[in-house]
N, C-alpha and C positions, 0 to 999 in steps of 0.2 A: 702528735695525735691527730688523726684525720677527723675533720668535722663533717657530720652527716646531717642531711635534712630529709624528712619524709614528706612527700606530697600525696595525700590520701591515707586515711587511717581506718579503712574498712576491714572486712573479714580476713583478707590475705595478709594484712599488715601484722597480724598476730603471729604469723610464721616468719615473715621477713625480718621482724625485729630481733629474732632469737640470736642470729649470728653477731649482732652488735652488742648485746648485753654482756657486760664484764669483759669486753675486748680490751686488750692492752694497747691496741693500735688505732681504735676508732671510737667515737662517741656521738650519740645523737644530740644535737644542740638546738634543732628547730623542727617544728612540724607545721603542716598546713592542712586545715580541714574547715569546712564551712561552719559547722556547729562547734562553738567554743566549749560548751559544757562537755560534749562527747570527747573532744580533744583533751581536755583537762583530765577526764576520767581515764583515757588511754595512757596519758603520761603517768598518772598515779599508779596505774596497774603495774607498770614496769619501773617504778621508782625513778622516773625521769622528770621530776617536778622542776628541775632547773632549766630544762629545755624551753625555749621560747615558742609561743604560739602565734601563728599568723592565719588570718582568714583568706588572704589573697596570695597567690604564688608570686606575683610581681613584687609585693612588699617584702616577702621573705628573701627573695633573691637580691633585692636592693640593700637590705640591712645586714645580711649574713655573708660571710666569706666561706663558702662551702667547698669541701673537697669532693664529697659524694652526695648525690641526690638519688633517692629511691622514688621512682614515679609509679604509683599504685592506683592510678585513676582509670576511668573507662577508656576504651580503645580510641574513641574519637578525639580524646584530648592528648593522646601520646605525642603526636607530631608537634603541635603548637607548644606544648610544655617542654619538650626536648629542645626546641629552638630557643625558648626563653632561657633555659638553664645553660645551654652552650654559649649564648651571647652574653650571659652574665658572668662567665668565667669559671663555672663549675668544672672541676678537673675530671670527674668520673660520673657517668650516668648509668644507673641500673634501671632498665626499662622493662616493665611487665610485657609478657607475650599475650596475644600476638602484637607485634611491635607497632602496627598501624592499621588503618582501614583498607589500604590498597598499596600497590607497588610504588606509585608516585610518592606517597607519603614515606614509604620505606626509604626510597632514594633520597628524599629531602633530609631525613633524619641522619642517614649515613654521611651525606654531603656536609651538613652543618657541623657535625662532630669532627670530621676531618679538618674542616676549615678552621676550627677553634682548638684543635689539638686535644680533643676530649676522648678519654677512654670510654667507649660505649659497650655496655654489656646488655644483651637481651636475656632477661632472667630465665634461667632454667635450673630447676633443682633436682629433677628425677635422676639425672646422670651423676648425682653425688650421693644417691641412696646406697648405703653400705652393701646391701644384698646385690644390687646391680653392679657395683664396682667389683665385688668378688666374682660374679658371673662373668664379667668381661675379662677378668684376669684368667679364669679357667679357660675361656675361649681362646685367649691369646696364647696359652700354653698348648693349644691343640687338642684339648680333651675330647671334643666331639668332631674334630676334623674341620675341613673347609665348610663354611656356613652355606646353606642352601636357601633357607627361608626363616622368617620370623612371623609369629602371629601374636598380636597384642589384643587382649579382650578386656574391655572395660565393662564390668558388671554394674549397671546402674539400677537403682530401685529405691523405694521408700516404703516404710511400714504404713499400712492402711490407717488413715486417721492422723498420722504424724504430720507436723508442719513441713511445708516444702522450704527448701533453702531460698534465701532472699533472691538469688540470681535467677530463679525459675518462677517467681511470682508475677502475676499480671502487673504491668506498669514498670517493671524493671528495665533498665536500659539494655541489659544483656539480651532481651528478647526483641529489641528494636533494631532492625537491620541497619538503619541509617546511623546509629550510634555504636553498634557493635561490629558491623561489617561481616559477621559470621554467626553461626549458631553456638549455643552454650556448650554443647557436647562435642560434636565433630570439629567445630572451629576453634573454640577456646581451649577446653581440656584436650582436644585432639592435637593441638600444637605440641603438647608434651609427648603424645604417643607417636606422632610423626618424627619428632626429635629422637625418641628412643630407638625407633626402627633404623634411622640413619646412623645413629651412634653405635648400636650393636653390630650392624652389618658393615659399617665403615665405608659407606658410599652413598652417592646421591640417587634420587629417583629418576627414572627415564619416562615412565608413563603411569597414569592412575586411572582406575575404573571404580566408580562408586555407586551405591544405591543407598538412598536415605528415605525412610518412610515419611511421607508428607501428611499422613492422616492422624498422627499422634500429637500430644501436646508439645513434645520436644523433638529435636533432630535425632531421633532414635526410635526403633532399631536402625542401625546403619552398618553396612558391610563395605569396606574399602579395601581394594587390592592394588598392589603396585608392582611393576617390574623395575628392578634396580639396575643401574649401570654395572657392567662387569668387564674386566680386562680380558685380553686374549688368553686362552687356555684355562679360564675359570669356568666353573659350572654356572648356569643361569641362576639368578638370585631374585627372590620375591619377598614381598611383605604383605600381610593382611592385618587390618586394624578394624576391630569390631566394637560396636556399642550396643549393649542390650539395655532394656528398660522395663521395669515392672512397678506399677503403683500399688501392688498388694503384696510385695515380698515381705515375709515375716522377719525383717531385720530386727536384731535385739537392741539396736542403738539408732540414733537419729542421723548418722552419716549415710550418704546416699550412693557411694560408689567405691569400687576397689578394682585392682589391676592384676591381671594374670598373663604371663608371657610364656610362649612355647618357641624354642629355637631349635631348628633342625640342622644338623651337620651331617657330613658324609659318614661319620662313624657312630653317631649317637644323637639323642634328643635331650634337651635341657628344658626343665619347667621352673619358672620363677613364680612363687605363690605370694600374692598380696604386695601392696606397697602403701596406698593411700590410707587404708583402714587397718594397717598392721600395728602391732606394738601395744603399749600400755596407756595410751591417753584416755582420760576420763570420758572423752567423747565416744570412745569405742567400747566402753564397759559393757560386758555381756556378750561380746562377740568372741566365741570360743575358737575361731579358726586359727588364730595365732598360737594357741596352746595345743592344737591337735597335731599328732604325728602324721596325719593324713595330708597335711599342708605344710611340709617343711619349707624353709625359705628357698632352697634350691634342691631339686631332684634331677638326677641324670640317669638315663638308661643307656648303657654301653656294654658291649660284650655279653649281652644276655643278662646283665645284672643291673640293679638299681642302687645308685649311690646317692647319699644325701650330704649336704654341706650347710654349715652355719647353724646346725641344730642347737648349738649352745649359745647362740647370740642372745644377748639380754633383751628383754622387752623394750627397754628404753632406747637401745641402739637400733632395734628394728622399727622404731617409731618413724613415721614419715617426716617428722619435724627435723630429724638429723640431716636430711637432704638439704633443707633450707639453711641450716647452720653451715654445712660444708660449702654450699654455693656462695654464701655471703663472705665467708672467711677466705675463700679463694680470691674473690674480687678485692678484698682488703689487701691481700698479699700482692696482687697485681699492682694495686695503686701504690703500695709501699716500695716494691722491689722491681717493678717493670714486668713486661710480658703481655700476653693477650688474655682477655677474659674468655670464659665459656658461657655464652656464645658471643661472637662478634656481631656487629650489625649485619654484615654480609651473610653470616650463617643464619641469623634470625630471618632475614629476607628470604633465603632459600627455603627454609621450613614453611614460611608463609605461602610460598608458591605452591607447595604441596597441598596446603589447606584449600587454596583457591581452586586448584585443579580438581580436588575432590568434589567441591560444590558445583563446579561447571559440569563435571562428568555426570553427577546425579541429575542436574537440570536437563541436560541434553541427551542423556541415555547413551553415552558413548565413552570410549577411552579417550583420555586427554593426554597428549604428549607434553612434557614440561617445556619443550621448545616453543609451544604456543603461548605460554604464560610469561609474557615480557612486558616491560613498561610501554614500549611502542604499541604493542597490540592492545594494551589496556587503554591508552590514550586514543587509539583509533576506534575504540568501541567494539573490538572483535570479541571481547568477553566481558561479562559483568555478572556478579552474583545478584540474582533477582529475588531469592528467597532464602531464609535461614531454615526452612523446613519445619518451623514451629507452628502448628496449627492453632492459632489463637481463637478460632471459632469452635474449637473442640468443646464438647460438653463439660469437660473438666473446668475450663475457664468460665463458661456461661453459668455453671452451677455455683461458682464462687469458692469451690473447694481448693483452688490453687492459692487462695490468699494466705491461709495458714497463720500460725501464731507468730511467724517471723516476718510478716509483711512490714515493710518500712516505706516511708516517703522517699521517692526517688530523688537523689541528690548527687551531683557529679563527683563530689569528694567523699561521699559516705559509703555508697554501695560497692566498695571494692576493697 
């Protein structure tokens, strides 16, 4: 039985825990969070009262012999905590994205894990979402022919008067460039979207051009386009990643974003409707989109006809949480049987280069070739993310509306 420790028990931990619950191969034996009462409540929620609580990471690593550690803390802590875990003999590390603040830290994380023979996984769940897995299967079968482009649109918004998520409230570390390294939409959530574009298209990016609105409270609206690498005799391949945002969208629930994908092939077009807000979770109650025939999980236009897929998928399987379960169980299998996780440290670093390129492009108003985004260039000061494009002087923040009912005291091991 693999012994698992959690570092950080904030919002996303409620998804990351799901793949370990009732697992025959792994059990959570220790957790680390600054506030003991909140940690005890978290353990009680998942009937894990026998797991031991620690306030300090160093103490947990000293007293526990852990096979896997989930690092769910703010970005600026990722590198130092990964180093501590690797040096303590942890065999497998699952690290939240983005993996670090910069490429130097990415390199350090990869280096220390190789030095201590640690399986390093940069956490990615979207590529385990059942709808996306089915779509990739259809593409591999040649349903729409050779792929030409992909567009990923993240619809962001919040009902007027509803509380903002903790990660977007004033004082949150996610809005502090020195602690987050990027913006909360294009940089943090965007890591998922860059990952999906690379995964569906099956290739790396060549250059990126981006526009991010700097006058709004968050790093959105944003329009990001990329030219992908292609082999000889292939058609050119492109990606577009968009973020919209509205503070008055009449959403029926308190969740703030959803995902829509359009994939163009030489023979047809595929649309993938919803991911983050799909399914039957209580959080999304009142959202009729998943029940509407207008938004089937997969729709394909080919040969002049429209075909739909997975229309009989259950609400629970369409739930975004299934992707977290799939991602975690894949890593457990890797730790038990060998192989490589999805994603490795090198792949996580590659995706972070795309994020960096997008911010540099938006700052400088030009296309950025990925050949420019290297550790050497970073060390020489040839590029640096100077802004997360979140306008903290916006009236929204000055008026206090951004505080909302979910505002919390900033704490390194709480707000994640």
